[in-house]
N, CA and C atoms as a LAMMPS dump frame, in Angstrom:
ITEM: TIMESTEP
0
ITEM: NUMBER OF ATOMS
207
ITEM: BOX BOUNDS ff ff ff
-5.0000000000000000e+02 5.0000000000000000e+02
-5.0000000000000000e+02 5.0000000000000000e+02
-5.0000000000000000e+02 5.0000000000000000e+02
ITEM: ATOMS id mol type element x y z
1 1 1 N 274.2 449.614 -232.781
2 1 2 C 274.769 449.104 -231.477
3 1 3 C 274.36 448.325 -230.569
4 2 1 N 274.668 447.648 -229.984
5 2 2 C 274.003 446.845 -228.481
6 2 3 C 274.392 447.856 -227.661
7 3 1 N 273.742 447.841 -226.435
8 3 2 C 274.028 448.621 -225.497
9 3 3 C 275.395 448.24 -224.851
10 4 1 N 275.568 447.081 -224.388
11 4 2 C 277.051 446.275 -224.33
12 4 3 C 278.114 446.742 -224.94
13 5 1 N 277.715 447.267 -226.375
14 5 2 C 279.024 447.826 -226.882
15 5 3 C 279.383 449.605 -226.236
16 6 1 N 278.187 450.177 -225.945
17 6 2 C 278.045 451.667 -225.931
18 6 3 C 279.04 451.218 -224.443
19 7 1 N 278.88 450.569 -223.424
20 7 2 C 279.262 450.524 -222.085
21 7 3 C 280.585 450.187 -222.19
22 8 1 N 281.106 449.233 -223.138
23 8 2 C 282.607 449.071 -223.54
24 8 3 C 283.194 450.352 -223.866
25 9 1 N 283.115 451.316 -224.579
26 9 2 C 283.396 452.229 -224.474
27 9 3 C 284.008 453.337 -223.708
28 10 1 N 285.049 453.917 -223.588
29 10 2 C 285.371 455.092 -222.982
30 10 3 C 284.697 456.349 -222.758
31 11 1 N 284.628 457.568 -222.066
32 11 2 C 283.575 458.262 -221.918
33 11 3 C 283.902 458.882 -223.484
34 12 1 N 285.116 459.281 -223.798
35 12 2 C 286.101 460.137 -225.286
36 12 3 C 285.215 459.405 -225.95
37 13 1 N 285.354 458.247 -225.928
38 13 2 C 284.631 457.377 -227.792
39 13 3 C 283.68 457.299 -227.333
40 14 1 N 282.595 457.376 -226.262
41 14 2 C 281.301 457.267 -225.881
42 14 3 C 280.915 458.922 -226.476
43 15 1 N 281.64 460.023 -226.064
44 15 2 C 280.706 460.766 -226.571
45 15 3 C 281.43 461.543 -228.502
46 16 1 N 282.239 460.994 -228.353
47 16 2 C 282.19 460.846 -230.467
48 16 3 C 281.657 460.171 -230.819
49 17 1 N 281.278 459.2 -230.724
50 17 2 C 280.044 458.147 -231.266
51 17 3 C 278.766 458.829 -230.84
52 18 1 N 278.295 459.313 -230.126
53 18 2 C 277.546 460.606 -229.667
54 18 3 C 277.324 461.667 -230.758
55 19 1 N 278.502 462.398 -230.461
56 19 2 C 278.251 463.432 -231.86
57 19 3 C 278.278 462.946 -233.42
58 20 1 N 278.84 461.639 -233.407
59 20 2 C 279.026 460.907 -235.136
60 20 3 C 277.414 460.885 -235.286
61 21 1 N 276.393 460.082 -234.165
62 21 2 C 275.24 459.814 -234.652
63 21 3 C 273.981 460.932 -234.709
64 22 1 N 274.396 461.988 -234.141
65 22 2 C 273.173 463.247 -233.725
66 22 3 C 273.651 463.841 -235.098
67 23 1 N 275.538 463.774 -235.725
68 23 2 C 275.498 464.421 -237.011
69 23 3 C 274.728 463.252 -238.305
70 24 1 N 274.533 461.797 -238.015
71 24 2 C 274.139 461.018 -238.908
72 24 3 C 272.448 461.513 -239.094
73 25 1 N 272.161 461.263 -238.001
74 25 2 C 270.437 461.706 -237.69
75 25 3 C 270.145 463.229 -238.553
76 26 1 N 270.968 464.155 -238.388
77 26 2 C 271.112 465.314 -238.808
78 26 3 C 270.85 465.001 -240.446
79 27 1 N 271.912 464.788 -241.056
80 27 2 C 271.911 464.601 -242.359
81 27 3 C 270.687 463.007 -243.217
82 28 1 N 270.227 462.1 -242.047
83 28 2 C 269.064 461.453 -242.598
84 28 3 C 267.805 462.523 -242.575
85 29 1 N 267.261 463.605 -241.552
86 29 2 C 266.556 464.407 -241.66
87 29 3 C 266.731 465.212 -242.894
88 30 1 N 267.214 465.84 -243.29
89 30 2 C 267.856 466.992 -244.084
90 30 3 C 267.375 466.047 -245.712
91 31 1 N 267.851 465.024 -245.299
92 31 2 C 267.68 464.227 -246.875
93 31 3 C 265.93 463.74 -247.295
94 32 1 N 265.277 463.33 -245.802
95 32 2 C 264.052 463.156 -245.966
96 32 3 C 263.436 464.497 -246.252
97 33 1 N 263.564 465.223 -245.724
98 33 2 C 263.242 466.803 -246.018
99 33 3 C 262.815 467.165 -247.393
100 34 1 N 264.071 466.457 -248.224
101 34 2 C 264.213 466.738 -249.876
102 34 3 C 263.982 465.974 -250.315
103 35 1 N 263.399 464.915 -249.766
104 35 2 C 262.688 463.96 -250.573
105 35 3 C 263.728 462.456 -251.057
106 36 1 N 265.187 462.479 -250.359
107 36 2 C 266.347 461.611 -251.325
108 36 3 C 266.706 460.562 -249.999
109 37 1 N 265.837 460.256 -249.192
110 37 2 C 266.144 459.504 -248.366
111 37 3 C 265.827 457.914 -248.806
112 38 1 N 266.726 457.231 -248.924
113 38 2 C 266.606 455.988 -249.671
114 38 3 C 265.656 454.474 -248.611
115 39 1 N 266.176 454.792 -247.352
116 39 2 C 265.7 453.966 -246.43
117 39 3 C 265.301 454.563 -244.962
118 40 1 N 264.051 455.038 -245.017
119 40 2 C 263.361 455.963 -243.873
120 40 3 C 263.509 455.25 -242.761
121 41 1 N 263.585 453.563 -242.663
122 41 2 C 263.577 453.103 -241.25
123 41 3 C 265.183 453.449 -240.963
124 42 1 N 265.922 453.847 -241.287
125 42 2 C 267.353 454.389 -240.838
126 42 3 C 267.621 455.361 -239.928
127 43 1 N 266.368 456.326 -239.729
128 43 2 C 266.259 457.268 -238.925
129 43 3 C 265.846 456.308 -237.592
130 44 1 N 265.505 455.557 -237.368
131 44 2 C 264.552 455.07 -236.562
132 44 3 C 265.641 454.326 -235.716
133 45 1 N 266.571 453.448 -236.323
134 45 2 C 267.563 452.93 -235.844
135 45 3 C 268.857 453.993 -235.022
136 46 1 N 268.717 455.104 -235.912
137 46 2 C 269.817 456.388 -235.503
138 46 3 C 269.427 456.79 -233.705
139 47 1 N 268.185 456.961 -234.395
140 47 2 C 267.517 457.421 -232.741
141 47 3 C 267.582 456.645 -231.621
142 48 1 N 267.3 455.151 -231.319
143 48 2 C 267.511 454.297 -230.753
144 48 3 C 268.835 454.152 -230.362
145 49 1 N 269.844 453.974 -231.288
146 49 2 C 271.482 454.209 -230.694
147 49 3 C 271.577 455.664 -230.025
148 50 1 N 271.186 456.439 -230.156
149 50 2 C 271.175 458.08 -229.664
150 50 3 C 270.779 457.817 -228.226
151 51 1 N 269.556 456.984 -228.264
152 51 2 C 268.911 456.644 -226.674
153 51 3 C 269.524 455.837 -226.068
154 52 1 N 270.495 454.619 -226.719
155 52 2 C 271.235 453.712 -225.912
156 52 3 C 272.662 454.632 -225.401
157 53 1 N 273.184 455.201 -226.389
158 53 2 C 274.533 456.349 -226.013
159 53 3 C 273.911 456.962 -224.715
160 54 1 N 272.817 457.701 -224.793
161 54 2 C 272.538 458.501 -223.396
162 54 3 C 272.176 457.909 -222.395
163 55 1 N 271.902 456.578 -222.682
164 55 2 C 271.454 456.171 -221.303
165 55 3 C 272.863 455.871 -220.84
166 56 1 N 273.709 455.401 -221.243
167 56 2 C 274.679 454.941 -220.819
168 56 3 C 275.454 456.184 -219.941
169 57 1 N 275.32 456.969 -220.843
170 57 2 C 276.334 458.213 -220.081
171 57 3 C 275.253 458.789 -219.263
172 58 1 N 274.329 458.757 -218.79
173 58 2 C 273.62 459.038 -217.611
174 58 3 C 273.592 458.312 -216.65
175 59 1 N 274.051 456.708 -216.827
176 59 2 C 274.187 455.839 -216.134
177 59 3 C 275.734 456.23 -215.54
178 60 1 N 276.235 456.472 -216.081
179 60 2 C 278.28 456.731 -215.478
180 60 3 C 278.192 458.113 -214.895
181 61 1 N 277.363 459.208 -215.324
182 61 2 C 277.197 460.71 -214.376
183 61 3 C 276.62 459.867 -213.016
184 62 1 N 275.273 459.047 -212.979
185 62 2 C 275.024 458.649 -211.633
186 62 3 C 275.705 457.473 -210.638
187 63 1 N 276.513 457.115 -211.446
188 63 2 C 277.199 455.989 -211.298
189 63 3 C 276.396 454.921 -210.456
190 64 1 N 275.071 454.499 -211.886
191 64 2 C 274.516 453.179 -211.826
192 64 3 C 274.859 452.125 -212.628
193 65 1 N 274.352 450.733 -212.979
194 65 2 C 274.25 450.118 -214.083
195 65 3 C 275.069 449.098 -213.34
196 66 1 N 275.497 447.859 -214.623
197 66 2 C 276.329 446.793 -214.022
198 66 3 C 277.639 446.935 -213.619
199 67 1 N 278.242 447.84 -214.022
200 67 2 C 279.416 447.959 -213.65
201 67 3 C 279.708 448.611 -211.878
202 68 1 N 278.472 449.108 -211.811
203 68 2 C 278.474 450.287 -210.582
204 68 3 C 278.228 449.146 -209.058
205 69 1 N 277.867 448.042 -209.496
206 69 2 C 277.603 447.049 -208.459
207 69 3 C 278.857 446.032 -207.973
C-alpha cells in the first residue's frame, strides 16, 4: 500500500490493518524458519507497510502531516 492509502483510512481501520500486517509478518517469519517460504522478499514489503502505517499513526498523534496544514 502507498502511504496516501494509509492516510485515507480511519483510525480504527488503520489499527485493524496494522494488526493484519503484523500477523502476516509473523506467519511469514515462521514459514521462513521452517523453510516453507516461497517468496522471501515478501517479508520486506510487509515490514515497509508496517512502517508506513506506524508513520501515519505517529503523524496523527502529533497532529502533523498533510492534513494538519
